C-alpha positions in Angstrom: -31.4 -24.4 -2.2 -32.1 -26.0 -5.6 -29.6 -26.3 -8.4 -31.0 -23.2 -10.3 -30.8 -21.0 -7.2 -27.3 -22.3 -6.5 -26.3 -21.4 -10.0 -27.8 -17.9 -9.7 -25.9 -17.5 -6.4 -22.6 -18.6 -7.9 -23.1 -16.4 -11.0 -23.8 -13.3 -8.8 -20.9 -14.2 -6.5 -18.6 -14.5 -9.5 -19.7 -11.1 -10.8 -18.9 -9.6 -7.5 -15.5 -11.2 -7.5 -14.8 -10.1 -11.0 -15.7 -6.4 -10.5 -14.7 -5.3 -7.1 -14.3 -1.5 -7.1 -14.2 1.2 -4.5 -17.3 3.4 -4.6 -17.3 7.1 -3.6 -20.8 8.6 -2.9 -21.6 12.2 -2.4 -24.6 14.5 -2.6 -22.8 16.5 -5.3 -19.3 17.8 -5.9 -17.7 18.2 -2.5 -16.7 14.5 -2.2 -14.4 15.0 -5.2 -11.9 16.7 -2.9 -11.8 13.5 -0.8 -11.7 11.3 -3.8 -8.8 13.3 -5.3 -6.7 12.6 -2.3 -7.7 8.9 -2.2 -6.9 8.5 -5.9 -3.5 10.2 -5.5 -2.5 8.0 -2.5 -4.1 4.8 -3.8 -4.0 5.0 -7.6 -3.9 1.3 -8.3 -7.6 0.6 -7.4 -10.7 0.9 -9.6 -13.1 3.5 -8.5 -16.7 4.7 -9.2 -17.7 8.1 -8.1 -21.4 9.0 -7.8 -22.6 12.6 -7.3 -26.3 13.0 -6.6 -26.3 16.5 -8.0 -30.0 16.4 -9.0 -31.0 16.3 -5.3 -28.3 18.3 -3.7 -28.0 19.9 -1.1 -28.7 17.3 1.5 -28.0 19.6 4.5 -31.5 21.2 4.4 -33.4 17.8 4.2 -34.9 15.6 6.9 -33.2 12.6 8.4 -35.6 10.3 6.5 -34.9 12.0 3.2 -31.1 11.9 3.7 -31.3 8.2 4.6 -33.4 7.4 1.6 -31.2 9.3 -0.9 -28.0 7.8 0.6 -29.2 4.2 0.6 -30.3 4.6 -3.0 -26.8 5.9 -3.9 -25.1 3.1 -2.0 -27.4 0.5 -3.6 -26.5 1.8 -7.1 -22.8 1.5 -6.4 -23.3 -2.1 -5.0 -25.0 -3.0 -8.2 -22.1 -1.5 -10.2 -19.7 -3.9 -8.5 -18.4 -1.8 -5.6 -17.5 -3.8 -2.5 -16.2 -1.0 -0.4 -18.1 2.3 -0.4 -17.0 5.6 1.1 -19.8 8.1 1.9 -17.9 11.3 1.2 -20.7 13.5 2.3 -20.7 14.9 5.9 -24.5 15.2 6.0 -24.9 11.6 5.0 -22.1 10.4 7.3 -23.8 12.3 10.2 -27.4 11.3 9.6 -27.5 8.1 7.7 -24.2 6.1 8.1 -24.9 4.5 11.5 -28.3 3.2 10.4 -26.9 2.0 7.1 -24.1 0.1 8.9 -26.2 -1.4 11.7 -29.5 -2.1 9.9 -29.7 -1.6 6.2 -26.4 -3.2 5.1 -26.9 -6.5 6.7 -30.3 -6.9 5.0 -29.0 -6.0 1.5 -29.1 -8.9 -1.0 -25.4 -8.4 -1.9 -24.4 -8.7 1.7 -26.0 -12.1 2.0 -23.8 -13.2 -0.9 -20.7 -11.5 0.3 -20.6 -10.4 3.9 -17.4 -8.4 3.5 -19.3 -5.5 1.9 -18.5 -2.3 3.9 -19.8 1.2 4.0 -17.6 3.8 5.6 -18.0 7.5 6.4 -15.7 10.5 6.6 -16.4 12.1 10.0 -14.8 9.5 12.2 -11.5 9.1 10.2 -11.3 12.9 10.1 -11.2 13.2 13.9 -9.4 10.0 14.9 -5.9 11.4 14.5 -6.6 15.1 15.1 -4.7 15.0 18.4 -1.5 14.6 16.4 -1.8 18.0 14.9 -2.6 20.2 17.8 -0.3 21.3 20.7 -2.8 23.5 22.5 -5.8 21.2 22.2 -7.8 24.2 20.8 -9.2 23.2 17.5 -11.6 25.2 15.3 -14.1 23.6 12.9 -15.6 25.3 9.9 -18.6 23.5 8.4 -22.0 24.0 7.0 -24.8 25.1 9.4 -26.4 21.6 9.1 -23.2 19.8 10.0 -22.5 22.1 12.9 -26.1 21.7 14.2 -25.8 17.9 14.0 -22.9 18.0 16.5 -21.4 15.1 14.6 -17.8 16.2 14.8 -18.2 17.2 18.5 -19.6 13.8 19.3 -16.7 12.0 17.6 -14.1 14.2 19.1 -15.5 13.7 22.6 -15.1 9.9 22.0 -11.7 9.8 20.3 -10.0 13.0 21.6 -11.9 14.2 24.7 -9.0 16.5 25.7 -9.7 18.8 22.7 -11.8 21.9 22.9 -13.7 22.2 19.7 -14.8 25.7 18.5 -17.5 25.3 15.8 -18.3 28.0 13.3 -21.0 27.6 10.6 -19.9 29.1 7.3 -23.0 29.2 5.1 -21.6 31.2 2.2 -18.4 29.3 1.4 -20.1 26.5 -0.5 -22.0 28.9 -2.9 -18.7 30.7 -3.5 -17.0 27.4 -4.5 -19.9 26.2 -6.7 -19.9 29.6 -8.5 -16.1 29.2 -9.2 -15.2 32.0 -6.9 -12.0 30.7 -5.2 -10.1 34.0 -5.0 -10.7 37.7 -4.7 -11.9 40.3 -2.3 -15.3 38.7 -1.8 -13.8 35.4 -0.8 -11.3 37.2 1.5 -14.1 39.1 3.1 -16.0 36.0 4.2 -13.0 34.0 5.3 -11.9 36.9 7.5 -15.5 37.2 8.8 -15.7 33.6 9.7 -12.3 33.7 11.4 -13.3 36.7 13.4 -16.4 34.8 14.5 -14.3 31.8 15.4 -12.0 33.8 17.7 -14.3 36.5 19.1 -15.5 34.6 22.2 -12.1 33.1 23.0 -10.7 34.6 26.2 -7.3 33.3 25.2 -7.0 32.6 21.5 -4.9 29.4 21.5 -6.4 27.9 18.4 -3.6 26.2 16.5 -5.6 24.0 14.2 -8.5 24.6 11.8 -10.4 21.6 10.5 -12.3 22.1 7.3 -15.4 20.1 7.9 -17.0 20.5 4.5 -15.6 18.8 1.4 -16.0 22.0 -0.6 -13.7 24.1 1.5 -10.3 22.7 0.4 -10.7 24.5 -2.9 -10.4 27.7 -0.8 -7.3 26.5 1.0 -4.9 29.1 -0.6 -7.2 31.9 0.3 -7.8 30.6 3.8 -4.0 30.2 4.5 -3.5 33.7 3.2 -5.7 35.2 5.9 -5.3 33.0 8.9 -2.2 33.3 11.2 0.7 31.2 10.0 0.7 29.5 13.4 -2.7 27.8 12.5 -2.5 24.4 10.8 -5.3 23.9 8.3 -6.5 20.3 7.9 -8.6 19.0 5.1 -10.7 15.8 5.2 -9.2 14.5 2.1 -5.7 14.1 3.5 -7.0 12.5 6.7 -9.5 10.2 5.1 -7.2 8.9 2.4 -4.6 8.0 5.0 -7.3 6.3 7.0 -8.5 4.3 4.0 -4.9 3.2 3.3 -4.6 2.0 6.9 -8.0 0.3 6.7 -7.0 -1.7 3.7 -3.7 -2.7 5.3 -5.6 -4.0 8.4 -8.2 -5.8 6.3 -6.5 -8.0 3.7 -9.7 -10.0 3.2 -11.1 -6.8 1.6 -7.9 -5.5 0.0 -7.2 -8.8 -1.8 -10.6 -8.8 -3.5 -10.4 -5.3 -4.9 -9.6 -5.0 -8.6 -6.5 -3.0 -9.5 -6.6 -1.5 -13.0 -6.4 2.2 -12.1 -9.8 2.8 -13.7 -12.2 5.6 -12.8 -15.8 6.1 -13.7 -17.9 9.2 -12.8 -21.7 9.2 -12.5 -24.0 12.1 -11.9 -27.8 12.3 -11.5 -27.9 15.7 -13.2 -26.5 17.3 -16.4 -23.2 15.8 -17.4 -21.8 19.0 -18.9 -22.4 21.0 -15.7 -20.9 18.2 -13.6 -17.9 17.8 -15.8 -17.1 21.5 -15.8 -17.3 21.9 -12.1 -15.7 18.5 -11.4 -12.7 19.7 -13.4 -12.2 22.5 -10.8 -12.3 20.0 -8.0 -10.1 17.3 -9.5 -7.7 19.5 -11.5 -8.2 17.4 -14.6 -10.7 16.9 -17.4 -13.7 14.7 -16.3 -16.2 12.9 -18.5 -19.3 11.6 -16.6 -22.4 9.6 -17.3 -25.9 10.5 -16.2 -28.0 8.0 -14.3 -31.2 7.8 -12.3 -31.3 6.3 -8.8 -34.7 7.3 -7.5 
């Protein structure tokens, strides 16, 4: 390598070392429920959140399209100085994460400069510790039709907790309710009750004691869900599980944790209208949000 290339490499490496944030990528708003839990548990780090709202939803798209959109989002976050990226989208985690980790990441120019770059998902950390919460080993999963069809949660549970019987129920109308700001009321109660009845109808003995919310939008409906479900059923959100998993990951990987900048800064990006993003993001985060619009295609 000649002197000029060496200087370029050192400059890029220094930029990476001076600006080491945690990136959160989602197809839209849902990942904010995970980010909120991460930020509350680990407030000291610097974060960038990117919502690809212009191209949401991902669930109806092909594998190739989801992979393309997700790698473009991750690439943008790398260029913004993120060293550790959480794909806070179940569809991307299900369809694109493995290919990104095993093929795309190792060929990325930033990886060649700094091989500690990591991209993590939300499905595996969601299910890794689920056995701690169930006594009957009967666990219900509510998710979007695309996530249920992918069998992603079922595959991970079979690997990490094979003793659990997973009852999956697609809940196609919960996301539209959330994105229209309908978090309470008779309409919300009707659909929650409907999906719970579907969950339990074919159970000879209803021993379900845990409900896992496998969509990042659903936690906003948590008060309404708890109001209708039996008090004996524990409702788990991905945010609480993934934030604890990230904390543990950083504890086990000091080579990563020591490089992350700690100024408690947060930056929000969206690929669609900022005003729309900010208004809905405020519902998810419980605080005022000011985003910037970018293009990643």
